[in-house]
Biopython code that builds the backbone (N, CA, C, O; Angstrom):
import numpy as np
from Bio.PDB.StructureBuilder import StructureBuilder

atoms = [
    (1, "MET", "N", (-44.235, -55.234, -15.177)),
    (1, "MET", "CA", (-44.829, -54.265, -16.052)),
    (1, "MET", "C", (-46.256, -53.755, -15.571)),
    (1, "MET", "O", (-47.157, -54.533, -15.259)),
    (2, "ASP", "N", (-46.360, -52.508, -15.544)),
    (2, "ASP", "CA", (-47.685, -52.186, -14.955)),
    (2, "ASP", "C", (-48.678, -51.876, -16.045)),
    (2, "ASP", "O", (-48.273, -51.726, -17.197)),
    (3, "ASN", "N", (-50.009, -51.768, -15.732)),
    (3, "ASN", "CA", (-51.045, -51.786, -16.793)),
    (3, "ASN", "C", (-50.975, -50.650, -17.607)),
    (3, "ASN", "O", (-51.411, -50.801, -18.749)),
    (4, "GLU", "N", (-50.480, -49.415, -17.265)),
    (4, "GLU", "CA", (-50.411, -48.360, -18.106)),
    (4, "GLU", "C", (-49.421, -48.516, -19.249)),
    (4, "GLU", "O", (-49.619, -48.075, -20.380)),
    (5, "ARG", "N", (-48.263, -49.226, -18.834)),
    (5, "ARG", "CA", (-47.250, -49.556, -19.882)),
    (5, "ARG", "C", (-47.731, -50.543, -20.813)),
    (5, "ARG", "O", (-47.493, -50.416, -22.014)),
    (6, "ILE", "N", (-48.365, -51.482, -20.373)),
    (6, "ILE", "CA", (-49.004, -52.626, -21.253)),
    (6, "ILE", "C", (-49.978, -51.939, -22.237)),
    (6, "ILE", "O", (-49.927, -52.199, -23.439)),
    (7, "ALA", "N", (-50.891, -51.036, -21.705)),
    (7, "ALA", "CA", (-51.793, -50.290, -22.717)),
    (7, "ALA", "C", (-51.167, -49.535, -23.515)),
    (7, "ALA", "O", (-51.657, -49.445, -24.640)),
    (8, "GLU", "N", (-49.982, -48.799, -23.244)),
    (8, "GLU", "CA", (-49.174, -47.938, -24.194)),
    (8, "GLU", "C", (-48.511, -48.909, -25.271)),
    (8, "GLU", "O", (-48.546, -48.564, -26.452)),
    (9, "LEU", "N", (-47.954, -50.021, -24.934)),
    (9, "LEU", "CA", (-47.334, -50.832, -25.913)),
    (9, "LEU", "C", (-48.310, -51.424, -26.823)),
    (9, "LEU", "O", (-47.903, -51.760, -27.935)),
    (10, "PHE", "N", (-49.488, -51.594, -26.530)),
    (10, "PHE", "CA", (-50.655, -52.214, -27.502)),
    (10, "PHE", "C", (-51.486, -51.092, -27.913)),
    (10, "PHE", "O", (-52.549, -51.386, -28.459)),
    (11, "ALA", "N", (-51.211, -49.900, -27.761)),
    (11, "ALA", "CA", (-52.079, -48.765, -28.284)),
    (11, "ALA", "C", (-52.398, -48.873, -29.827)),
    (11, "ALA", "O", (-53.420, -48.338, -30.256)),
    (12, "GLY", "N", (-51.610, -49.501, -30.601)),
    (12, "GLY", "CA", (-51.767, -49.732, -31.976)),
    (12, "GLY", "C", (-53.223, -50.491, -32.340)),
    (12, "GLY", "O", (-53.938, -50.353, -33.332)),
    (13, "LEU", "N", (-53.369, -51.251, -31.286)),
    (13, "LEU", "CA", (-54.589, -52.121, -31.532)),
    (13, "LEU", "C", (-55.870, -51.352, -31.234)),
    (13, "LEU", "O", (-56.914, -51.588, -31.843)),
    (14, "GLY", "N", (-55.763, -50.400, -30.255)),
    (14, "GLY", "CA", (-56.912, -49.722, -29.684)),
    (14, "GLY", "C", (-56.953, -50.158, -28.104)),
    (14, "GLY", "O", (-55.983, -50.678, -27.553)),
    (15, "PRO", "N", (-58.058, -49.912, -27.516)),
    (15, "PRO", "CA", (-58.124, -50.203, -26.075)),
    (15, "PRO", "C", (-57.873, -51.594, -25.914)),
    (15, "PRO", "O", (-58.195, -52.436, -26.752)),
    (16, "VAL", "N", (-57.258, -51.853, -24.759)),
    (16, "VAL", "CA", (-57.070, -53.210, -24.237)),
    (16, "VAL", "C", (-57.505, -53.248, -22.856)),
    (16, "VAL", "O", (-57.441, -52.291, -22.085)),
    (17, "SER", "N", (-58.002, -54.533, -22.552)),
    (17, "SER", "CA", (-58.379, -54.594, -20.979)),
    (17, "SER", "C", (-57.321, -55.667, -20.473)),
    (17, "SER", "O", (-56.718, -56.466, -21.189)),
    (18, "ILE", "N", (-57.219, -55.530, -19.130)),
    (18, "ILE", "CA", (-56.041, -56.242, -18.498)),
    (18, "ILE", "C", (-56.741, -57.020, -17.399)),
    (18, "ILE", "O", (-57.461, -56.324, -16.682)),
    (19, "ARG", "N", (-56.684, -58.314, -17.113)),
    (19, "ARG", "CA", (-57.320, -59.045, -16.066)),
    (19, "ARG", "C", (-56.313, -59.857, -15.310)),
    (19, "ARG", "O", (-55.374, -60.391, -15.901)),
    (20, "ARG", "N", (-56.498, -59.971, -13.919)),
    (20, "ARG", "CA", (-55.473, -60.888, -13.172)),
    (20, "ARG", "C", (-55.753, -62.189, -13.637)),
    (20, "ARG", "O", (-56.915, -62.441, -13.956)),
    (21, "MET", "N", (-54.788, -63.156, -13.740)),
    (21, "MET", "CA", (-54.860, -64.519, -14.133)),
    (21, "MET", "C", (-53.661, -65.208, -13.544)),
    (21, "MET", "O", (-52.560, -64.671, -13.671)),
    (22, "PHE", "N", (-53.766, -66.217, -12.983)),
    (22, "PHE", "CA", (-52.656, -67.203, -12.681)),
    (22, "PHE", "C", (-51.510, -66.501, -11.916)),
    (22, "PHE", "O", (-50.390, -67.006, -11.996)),
    (23, "GLY", "N", (-51.668, -65.523, -11.275)),
    (23, "GLY", "CA", (-50.646, -64.768, -10.719)),
    (23, "GLY", "C", (-50.106, -63.802, -11.611)),
    (23, "GLY", "O", (-49.206, -63.113, -11.130)),
    (24, "GLY", "N", (-50.410, -63.591, -12.720)),
    (24, "GLY", "CA", (-50.084, -62.657, -13.768)),
    (24, "GLY", "C", (-51.140, -61.850, -14.434)),
    (24, "GLY", "O", (-52.066, -61.464, -13.720)),
    (25, "LYS", "N", (-51.141, -61.571, -15.565)),
    (25, "LYS", "CA", (-52.117, -60.789, -16.309)),
    (25, "LYS", "C", (-52.657, -61.340, -17.725)),
    (25, "LYS", "O", (-51.789, -61.678, -18.530)),
    (26, "GLY", "N", (-53.686, -61.434, -18.016)),
    (26, "GLY", "CA", (-54.396, -61.629, -19.259)),
    (26, "GLY", "C", (-54.531, -60.309, -19.929)),
    (26, "GLY", "O", (-54.938, -59.337, -19.293)),
    (27, "ILE", "N", (-54.185, -60.226, -21.272)),
    (27, "ILE", "CA", (-54.397, -59.020, -21.911)),
    (27, "ILE", "C", (-55.280, -59.277, -23.119)),
    (27, "ILE", "O", (-55.021, -60.174, -23.921)),
    (28, "TYR", "N", (-56.428, -58.395, -23.243)),
    (28, "TYR", "CA", (-57.499, -58.771, -24.054)),
    (28, "TYR", "C", (-57.655, -57.482, -24.913)),
    (28, "TYR", "O", (-57.311, -56.366, -24.526)),
    (29, "CYS", "N", (-58.223, -57.766, -26.145)),
    (29, "CYS", "CA", (-58.692, -56.746, -27.131)),
    (29, "CYS", "C", (-59.964, -57.285, -27.615)),
    (29, "CYS", "O", (-59.998, -58.447, -28.018)),
    (30, "ASP", "N", (-61.080, -56.506, -27.614)),
    (30, "ASP", "CA", (-62.488, -56.856, -28.153)),
    (30, "ASP", "C", (-62.865, -58.196, -27.495)),
    (30, "ASP", "O", (-63.483, -59.059, -28.118)),
    (31, "GLY", "N", (-62.463, -58.346, -26.189)),
    (31, "GLY", "CA", (-62.825, -59.693, -25.465)),
    (31, "GLY", "C", (-62.065, -60.783, -25.783)),
    (31, "GLY", "O", (-62.377, -61.836, -25.227)),
    (32, "VAL", "N", (-60.987, -60.788, -26.670)),
    (32, "VAL", "CA", (-59.997, -61.850, -26.979)),
    (32, "VAL", "C", (-58.775, -61.683, -26.421)),
    (32, "VAL", "O", (-58.098, -60.659, -26.513)),
    (33, "ILE", "N", (-58.455, -62.770, -25.789)),
    (33, "ILE", "CA", (-57.036, -62.857, -25.011)),
    (33, "ILE", "C", (-56.034, -62.996, -26.202)),
    (33, "ILE", "O", (-56.252, -63.781, -27.125)),
    (34, "PHE", "N", (-55.090, -62.317, -26.151)),
    (34, "PHE", "CA", (-54.066, -62.332, -27.180)),
    (34, "PHE", "C", (-52.593, -62.109, -26.616)),
    (34, "PHE", "O", (-51.625, -62.105, -27.377)),
    (35, "ALA", "N", (-52.482, -61.936, -25.338)),
    (35, "ALA", "CA", (-51.172, -61.763, -24.592)),
    (35, "ALA", "C", (-51.316, -62.053, -23.145)),
    (35, "ALA", "O", (-52.428, -62.031, -22.618)),
    (36, "ILE", "N", (-50.230, -62.324, -22.477)),
    (36, "ILE", "CA", (-50.155, -62.620, -21.133)),
    (36, "ILE", "C", (-48.862, -62.002, -20.654)),
    (36, "ILE", "O", (-47.853, -61.963, -21.358)),
    (37, "PHE", "N", (-48.944, -61.475, -19.306)),
    (37, "PHE", "CA", (-47.689, -61.175, -18.612)),
    (37, "PHE", "C", (-47.678, -61.954, -17.453)),
    (37, "PHE", "O", (-48.518, -61.813, -16.565)),
    (38, "LEU", "N", (-46.664, -62.863, -17.413)),
    (38, "LEU", "CA", (-46.580, -63.983, -16.397)),
    (38, "LEU", "C", (-45.098, -64.203, -16.142)),
    (38, "LEU", "O", (-44.319, -64.200, -17.095)),
    (39, "PHE", "N", (-44.703, -64.382, -14.983)),
    (39, "PHE", "CA", (-43.214, -64.598, -14.531)),
    (39, "PHE", "C", (-42.339, -63.496, -15.104)),
    (39, "PHE", "O", (-41.283, -63.705, -15.699)),
    (40, "ASP", "N", (-42.831, -62.400, -14.888)),
    (40, "ASP", "CA", (-42.237, -61.064, -15.283)),
    (40, "ASP", "C", (-41.879, -61.066, -16.870)),
    (40, "ASP", "O", (-40.894, -60.458, -17.290)),
    (41, "GLU", "N", (-42.638, -61.699, -17.604)),
    (41, "GLU", "CA", (-42.331, -61.631, -19.072)),
    (41, "GLU", "C", (-43.710, -61.498, -19.883)),
    (41, "GLU", "O", (-44.708, -62.190, -19.684)),
    (42, "LEU", "N", (-43.587, -60.570, -20.748)),
    (42, "LEU", "CA", (-44.738, -60.306, -21.662)),
    (42, "LEU", "C", (-44.666, -61.425, -22.847)),
    (42, "LEU", "O", (-43.651, -61.518, -23.538)),
    (43, "MET", "N", (-45.634, -62.146, -23.015)),
    (43, "MET", "CA", (-45.839, -63.180, -24.171)),
    (43, "MET", "C", (-47.111, -63.046, -24.943)),
    (43, "MET", "O", (-48.194, -62.737, -24.446)),
    (44, "LEU", "N", (-46.870, -63.320, -26.271)),
    (44, "LEU", "CA", (-47.882, -63.052, -27.276)),
    (44, "LEU", "C", (-48.336, -64.401, -27.706)),
    (44, "LEU", "O", (-47.545, -65.338, -27.812)),
    (45, "LYS", "N", (-49.720, -64.513, -27.976)),
    (45, "LYS", "CA", (-50.477, -65.710, -28.547)),
    (45, "LYS", "C", (-49.925, -66.031, -29.856)),
    (45, "LYS", "O", (-49.642, -65.078, -30.582)),
    (46, "ALA", "N", (-49.717, -67.272, -30.298)),
    (46, "ALA", "CA", (-49.480, -67.679, -31.592)),
    (46, "ALA", "C", (-50.225, -68.994, -31.835)),
    (46, "ALA", "O", (-50.788, -69.669, -30.974)),
    (47, "ASP", "N", (-50.143, -69.236, -33.072)),
    (47, "ASP", "CA", (-50.858, -70.616, -33.493)),
    (47, "ASP", "C", (-50.054, -71.078, -34.737)),
    (47, "ASP", "O", (-49.079, -70.405, -35.071)),
    (48, "ALA", "N", (-50.398, -72.175, -35.441)),
    (48, "ALA", "CA", (-49.675, -72.904, -36.385)),
    (48, "ALA", "C", (-49.453, -71.801, -37.513)),
    (48, "ALA", "O", (-48.447, -71.892, -38.217)),
    (49, "GLU", "N", (-50.303, -70.828, -37.695)),
    (49, "GLU", "CA", (-50.216, -69.840, -38.666)),
    (49, "GLU", "C", (-49.095, -68.830, -38.445)),
    (49, "GLU", "O", (-48.300, -68.508, -39.329)),
    (50, "THR", "N", (-49.089, -68.345, -37.175)),
    (50, "THR", "CA", (-48.280, -67.330, -36.873)),
    (50, "THR", "C", (-46.942, -67.640, -36.111)),
    (50, "THR", "O", (-46.023, -66.825, -36.037)),
    (51, "ALA", "N", (-46.916, -68.922, -35.539)),
    (51, "ALA", "CA", (-45.708, -69.335, -34.772)),
    (51, "ALA", "C", (-44.443, -69.275, -35.556)),
    (51, "ALA", "O", (-43.354, -69.087, -35.014)),
    (52, "PRO", "N", (-44.595, -69.431, -36.794)),
    (52, "PRO", "CA", (-43.076, -69.493, -37.590)),
    (52, "PRO", "C", (-42.601, -68.117, -37.720)),
    (52, "PRO", "O", (-41.391, -67.949, -37.870)),
    (53, "ALA", "N", (-43.480, -66.988, -37.678)),
    (53, "ALA", "CA", (-42.993, -65.667, -37.874)),
    (53, "ALA", "C", (-42.223, -65.376, -36.393)),
    (53, "ALA", "O", (-41.147, -64.777, -36.405)),
    (54, "PHE", "N", (-42.805, -65.815, -35.153)),
    (54, "PHE", "CA", (-42.207, -65.563, -34.142)),
    (54, "PHE", "C", (-40.899, -66.339, -33.883)),
    (54, "PHE", "O", (-39.979, -65.734, -33.334)),
    (55, "GLU", "N", (-40.738, -67.669, -34.245)),
    (55, "GLU", "CA", (-39.630, -68.489, -34.345)),
    (55, "GLU", "C", (-38.629, -67.723, -35.150)),
    (55, "GLU", "O", (-37.521, -67.505, -34.660)),
    (56, "ALA", "N", (-38.922, -67.315, -36.304)),
    (56, "ALA", "CA", (-37.881, -66.530, -37.088)),
    (56, "ALA", "C", (-37.395, -65.235, -36.654)),
    (56, "ALA", "O", (-36.336, -64.775, -37.081)),
    (57, "ALA", "N", (-38.172, -64.601, -35.777)),
    (57, "ALA", "CA", (-37.661, -63.403, -35.022)),
    (57, "ALA", "C", (-36.846, -63.788, -33.878)),
    (57, "ALA", "O", (-36.305, -62.888, -33.238)),
    (58, "GLY", "N", (-36.689, -64.977, -33.541)),
    (58, "GLY", "CA", (-35.945, -65.467, -32.365)),
    (58, "GLY", "C", (-36.608, -65.348, -31.119)),
    (58, "GLY", "O", (-36.030, -65.124, -30.056)),
    (59, "CYS", "N", (-37.865, -65.505, -31.266)),
    (59, "CYS", "CA", (-38.745, -65.665, -29.952)),
    (59, "CYS", "C", (-38.721, -67.043, -29.487)),
    (59, "CYS", "O", (-38.488, -67.975, -30.257)),
    (60, "ARG", "N", (-38.977, -67.209, -28.136)),
    (60, "ARG", "CA", (-38.971, -68.490, -27.494)),
    (60, "ARG", "C", (-40.448, -68.893, -27.092)),
    (60, "ARG", "O", (-41.187, -68.070, -26.552)),
    (61, "GLN", "N", (-40.807, -70.035, -27.339)),
    (61, "GLN", "CA", (-42.014, -70.494, -26.995)),
    (61, "GLN", "C", (-42.160, -70.855, -25.559)),
    (61, "GLN", "O", (-41.177, -71.398, -25.056)),
    (62, "TRP", "N", (-43.217, -70.654, -24.791)),
    (62, "TRP", "CA", (-43.369, -70.940, -23.303)),
    (62, "TRP", "C", (-43.638, -72.298, -23.307)),
    (62, "TRP", "O", (-44.588, -72.772, -23.930)),
    (63, "VAL", "N", (-42.735, -73.058, -22.546)),
    (63, "VAL", "CA", (-42.850, -74.505, -22.291)),
    (63, "VAL", "C", (-42.722, -74.637, -20.829)),
    (63, "VAL", "O", (-41.850, -73.981, -20.261)),
    (64, "TYR", "N", (-43.495, -75.412, -20.166)),
    (64, "TYR", "CA", (-43.281, -75.823, -18.817)),
    (64, "TYR", "C", (-43.309, -77.472, -18.701)),
    (64, "TYR", "O", (-43.778, -78.186, -19.587)),
    (65, "ALA", "N", (-42.798, -77.908, -17.607)),
    (65, "ALA", "CA", (-42.709, -79.372, -17.330)),
    (65, "ALA", "C", (-43.943, -79.688, -16.609)),
    (65, "ALA", "O", (-44.359, -79.073, -15.627)),
    (66, "ASN", "N", (-44.507, -80.716, -17.186)),
    (66, "ASN", "CA", (-45.772, -81.245, -16.502)),
    (66, "ASN", "C", (-45.260, -81.795, -15.041)),
    (66, "ASN", "O", (-44.218, -82.437, -14.905)),
    (67, "ARG", "N", (-46.080, -81.474, -14.052)),
    (67, "ARG", "CA", (-45.638, -81.976, -12.570)),
    (67, "ARG", "C", (-45.583, -83.421, -12.355)),
    (67, "ARG", "O", (-44.725, -83.934, -11.636)),
    (68, "LYS", "N", (-46.532, -84.117, -12.998)),
    (68, "LYS", "CA", (-46.625, -85.535, -12.823)),
    (68, "LYS", "C", (-45.508, -86.302, -13.708)),
    (68, "LYS", "O", (-44.755, -87.124, -13.188)),
    (69, "THR", "N", (-45.464, -86.025, -14.869)),
    (69, "THR", "CA", (-44.727, -86.771, -15.757)),
    (69, "THR", "C", (-43.141, -86.124, -16.093)),
    (69, "THR", "O", (-42.219, -86.809, -16.534)),
    (70, "GLY", "N", (-43.067, -84.890, -15.830)),
    (70, "GLY", "CA", (-41.888, -84.086, -16.140)),
    (70, "GLY", "C", (-41.699, -83.762, -17.573)),
    (70, "GLY", "O", (-40.765, -83.066, -17.972)),
    (71, "LYS", "N", (-42.549, -84.250, -18.291)),
    (71, "LYS", "CA", (-42.613, -83.974, -19.895)),
    (71, "LYS", "C", (-42.842, -82.496, -20.211)),
    (71, "LYS", "O", (-43.554, -81.811, -19.476)),
    (72, "PRO", "N", (-42.343, -82.079, -21.121)),
    (72, "PRO", "CA", (-42.511, -80.524, -21.466)),
    (72, "PRO", "C", (-43.882, -80.462, -22.149)),
    (72, "PRO", "O", (-44.390, -81.363, -22.816)),
    (73, "VAL", "N", (-44.421, -79.212, -21.869)),
    (73, "VAL", "CA", (-45.771, -79.030, -22.320)),
    (73, "VAL", "C", (-45.676, -77.618, -23.022)),
    (73, "VAL", "O", (-45.536, -76.603, -22.339)),
    (74, "PRO", "N", (-45.749, -77.577, -24.320)),
    (74, "PRO", "CA", (-45.535, -76.222, -25.001)),
    (74, "PRO", "C", (-47.029, -75.471, -24.869)),
    (74, "PRO", "O", (-48.111, -76.057, -24.885)),
    (75, "MET", "N", (-46.855, -74.294, -24.761)),
    (75, "MET", "CA", (-48.018, -73.517, -24.596)),
    (75, "MET", "C", (-48.136, -72.644, -25.754)),
    (75, "MET", "O", (-47.118, -72.510, -26.433)),
    (76, "PRO", "N", (-49.454, -71.871, -26.192)),
    (76, "PRO", "CA", (-49.425, -71.219, -27.309)),
    (76, "PRO", "C", (-49.037, -69.708, -27.259)),
    (76, "PRO", "O", (-49.595, -68.857, -27.952)),
    (77, "TYR", "N", (-48.009, -69.448, -26.356)),
    (77, "TYR", "CA", (-47.584, -68.236, -26.160)),
    (77, "TYR", "C", (-45.894, -68.135, -26.367)),
    (77, "TYR", "O", (-45.092, -68.974, -25.957)),
    (78, "TRP", "N", (-45.563, -66.871, -27.120)),
    (78, "TRP", "CA", (-44.215, -66.758, -27.309)),
    (78, "TRP", "C", (-43.701, -65.445, -26.756)),
    (78, "TRP", "O", (-44.469, -64.531, -26.455)),
    (79, "SER", "N", (-42.492, -65.378, -26.637)),
    (79, "SER", "CA", (-41.715, -64.211, -26.016)),
    (79, "SER", "C", (-41.925, -63.128, -27.243)),
    (79, "SER", "O", (-42.285, -63.416, -28.385)),
    (80, "VAL", "N", (-41.626, -61.867, -26.757)),
    (80, "VAL", "CA", (-41.748, -60.815, -27.788)),
    (80, "VAL", "C", (-40.555, -60.406, -28.346)),
    (80, "VAL", "O", (-39.610, -60.239, -27.575)),
    (81, "PRO", "N", (-40.391, -60.199, -29.603)),
    (81, "PRO", "CA", (-39.104, -59.731, -30.155)),
    (81, "PRO", "C", (-38.567, -58.587, -29.476)),
    (81, "PRO", "O", (-39.336, -57.640, -29.311)),
    (82, "ASP", "N", (-37.227, -58.486, -28.993)),
    (82, "ASP", "CA", (-36.628, -57.527, -28.389)),
    (82, "ASP", "C", (-36.982, -56.037, -28.682)),
    (82, "ASP", "O", (-37.298, -55.231, -27.807)),
    (83, "GLU", "N", (-36.887, -55.747, -30.106)),
    (83, "GLU", "CA", (-37.205, -54.450, -30.404)),
    (83, "GLU", "C", (-38.687, -53.937, -30.209)),
    (83, "GLU", "O", (-38.906, -52.728, -30.276)),
    (84, "ALA", "N", (-39.641, -54.778, -29.985)),
    (84, "ALA", "CA", (-41.064, -54.499, -29.869)),
    (84, "ALA", "C", (-41.225, -54.344, -28.290)),
    (84, "ALA", "O", (-42.335, -53.932, -27.952)),
    (85, "LEU", "N", (-40.485, -54.552, -27.448)),
    (85, "LEU", "CA", (-40.679, -54.302, -26.107)),
    (85, "LEU", "C", (-40.807, -52.848, -25.606)),
    (85, "LEU", "O", (-41.589, -52.475, -24.731)),
    (86, "ASP", "N", (-39.967, -52.112, -26.254)),
    (86, "ASP", "CA", (-39.856, -50.733, -25.864)),
    (86, "ASP", "C", (-40.450, -49.780, -26.965)),
    (86, "ASP", "O", (-40.345, -48.570, -26.766)),
    (87, "ASP", "N", (-41.048, -50.214, -28.080)),
    (87, "ASP", "CA", (-41.520, -49.432, -29.056)),
    (87, "ASP", "C", (-43.036, -49.891, -29.415)),
    (87, "ASP", "O", (-43.231, -50.990, -29.936)),
    (88, "PRO", "N", (-44.015, -49.074, -29.138)),
    (88, "PRO", "CA", (-45.343, -49.337, -29.528)),
    (88, "PRO", "C", (-45.395, -49.642, -31.031)),
    (88, "PRO", "O", (-45.963, -50.672, -31.396)),
    (89, "ASP", "N", (-44.881, -48.879, -31.856)),
    (89, "ASP", "CA", (-44.812, -49.073, -33.277)),
    (89, "ASP", "C", (-44.531, -50.296, -33.720)),
    (89, "ASP", "O", (-45.240, -50.886, -34.536)),
    (90, "ALA", "N", (-43.273, -50.852, -33.116)),
    (90, "ALA", "CA", (-42.751, -52.149, -33.488)),
    (90, "ALA", "C", (-43.537, -53.341, -32.965)),
    (90, "ALA", "O", (-43.512, -54.463, -33.470)),
    (91, "MET", "N", (-44.286, -52.952, -31.825)),
    (91, "MET", "CA", (-45.173, -54.045, -31.223)),
    (91, "MET", "C", (-46.312, -54.204, -31.939)),
    (91, "MET", "O", (-46.838, -55.317, -31.890)),
    (92, "THR", "N", (-46.959, -53.120, -32.774)),
    (92, "THR", "CA", (-48.169, -53.344, -33.353)),
    (92, "THR", "C", (-48.296, -54.485, -34.288)),
    (92, "THR", "O", (-49.317, -55.165, -34.193)),
    (93, "PRO", "N", (-47.475, -54.771, -35.109)),
    (93, "PRO", "CA", (-47.513, -55.903, -35.964)),
    (93, "PRO", "C", (-47.567, -57.266, -35.361)),
    (93, "PRO", "O", (-48.255, -58.192, -35.790)),
    (94, "TRP", "N", (-46.789, -57.301, -34.342)),
    (94, "TRP", "CA", (-46.692, -58.611, -33.524)),
    (94, "TRP", "C", (-48.120, -58.709, -32.729)),
    (94, "TRP", "O", (-48.769, -59.752, -32.813)),
    (95, "ALA", "N", (-48.534, -57.751, -32.060)),
    (95, "ALA", "CA", (-49.820, -57.639, -31.410)),
    (95, "ALA", "C", (-50.919, -58.011, -32.325)),
    (95, "ALA", "O", (-51.873, -58.663, -31.902)),
    (96, "ARG", "N", (-50.832, -57.611, -33.620)),
    (96, "ARG", "CA", (-51.926, -58.012, -34.541)),
    (96, "ARG", "C", (-51.873, -59.407, -34.893)),
    (96, "ARG", "O", (-52.945, -59.983, -35.079)),
    (97, "LYS", "N", (-50.754, -60.058, -35.017)),
    (97, "LYS", "CA", (-50.517, -61.587, -35.246)),
    (97, "LYS", "C", (-51.054, -62.171, -34.146)),
    (97, "LYS", "O", (-51.814, -63.105, -34.402)),
    (98, "ALA", "N", (-50.877, -61.880, -32.873)),
    (98, "ALA", "CA", (-51.332, -62.353, -31.682)),
    (98, "ALA", "C", (-52.800, -62.248, -31.620)),
    (98, "ALA", "O", (-53.441, -63.250, -31.303)),
    (99, "LEU", "N", (-53.337, -61.253, -31.861)),
    (99, "LEU", "CA", (-54.853, -61.150, -31.760)),
    (99, "LEU", "C", (-55.423, -61.792, -32.909)),
    (99, "LEU", "O", (-56.621, -62.031, -32.762)),
    (100, "GLU", "N", (-55.017, -62.084, -33.817)),
    (100, "GLU", "CA", (-55.487, -63.008, -35.072)),
    (100, "GLU", "C", (-55.477, -64.405, -34.534)),
    (100, "GLU", "O", (-56.467, -65.130, -34.629)),
    (101, "ALA", "N", (-54.353, -64.784, -33.966)),
    (101, "ALA", "CA", (-54.315, -66.199, -33.366)),
    (101, "ALA", "C", (-55.430, -66.340, -32.413)),
    (101, "ALA", "O", (-56.167, -67.322, -32.500)),
    (102, "GLY", "N", (-55.623, -65.391, -31.463)),
    (102, "GLY", "CA", (-56.511, -65.431, -30.355)),
    (102, "GLY", "C", (-57.859, -65.426, -30.867)),
    (102, "GLY", "O", (-58.630, -66.068, -30.154)),
    (103, "ARG", "N", (-58.355, -64.916, -31.848)),
    (103, "ARG", "CA", (-59.605, -64.890, -32.613)),
    (103, "ARG", "C", (-59.842, -66.154, -33.267)),
    (103, "ARG", "O", (-60.989, -66.603, -33.283)),
    (104, "ARG", "N", (-58.773, -66.856, -33.876)),
    (104, "ARG", "CA", (-58.896, -68.096, -34.425)),
    (104, "ARG", "C", (-59.125, -69.180, -33.354)),
    (104, "ARG", "O", (-59.925, -70.088, -33.579)),
    (105, "ALA", "N", (-58.390, -69.103, -32.107)),
    (105, "ALA", "CA", (-58.681, -69.985, -31.137)),
    (105, "ALA", "C", (-60.033, -69.770, -30.539)),
    (105, "ALA", "O", (-60.665, -70.758, -30.163)),
    (106, "ALA", "N", (-60.522, -68.602, -30.421)),
    (106, "ALA", "CA", (-61.800, -68.519, -29.791)),
    (106, "ALA", "C", (-62.950, -69.057, -30.673)),
    (106, "ALA", "O", (-64.017, -69.358, -30.137)),
    (107, "LYS", "N", (-62.776, -69.188, -31.988)),
    (107, "LYS", "CA", (-63.751, -69.855, -32.869)),
    (107, "LYS", "C", (-64.229, -71.282, -32.512)),
    (107, "LYS", "O", (-65.044, -71.858, -33.233)),
]
sb = StructureBuilder()
sb.init_structure("model")
sb.init_model(0)
sb.init_chain("A")
sb.init_seg("    ")
for serial, (resi, resn, name, xyz) in enumerate(atoms, 1):
    if name == "N":
        sb.init_residue(resn, " ", resi, " ")
    sb.init_atom(name, np.array(xyz, "f"), 0.0, 1.0, " ", f" {name:<3s}", serial, name[0])
structure = sb.get_structure()
């Protein structure tokens, strides 16, 4: 996904900045990271307050296996609901949830 498309999807939040990170992209609004594009997938930040909404929408939490122990390590990022991937209007409420989680994490 190119930076122009990312900015278009998140236009409902206002201007976003996109920075390279971990071979992917970190997506920021007002200096707060709220989304990442990694492994060819867009993922939104969630926390204990917002994760239930992502789960209810059928989204998947990003989990990776620890290299040393092989144990799963859940990360605070979730896949995007299918209908939001192609529609900036549908993306806006999800992006707001992710930005709220990002702001709480930054405190």
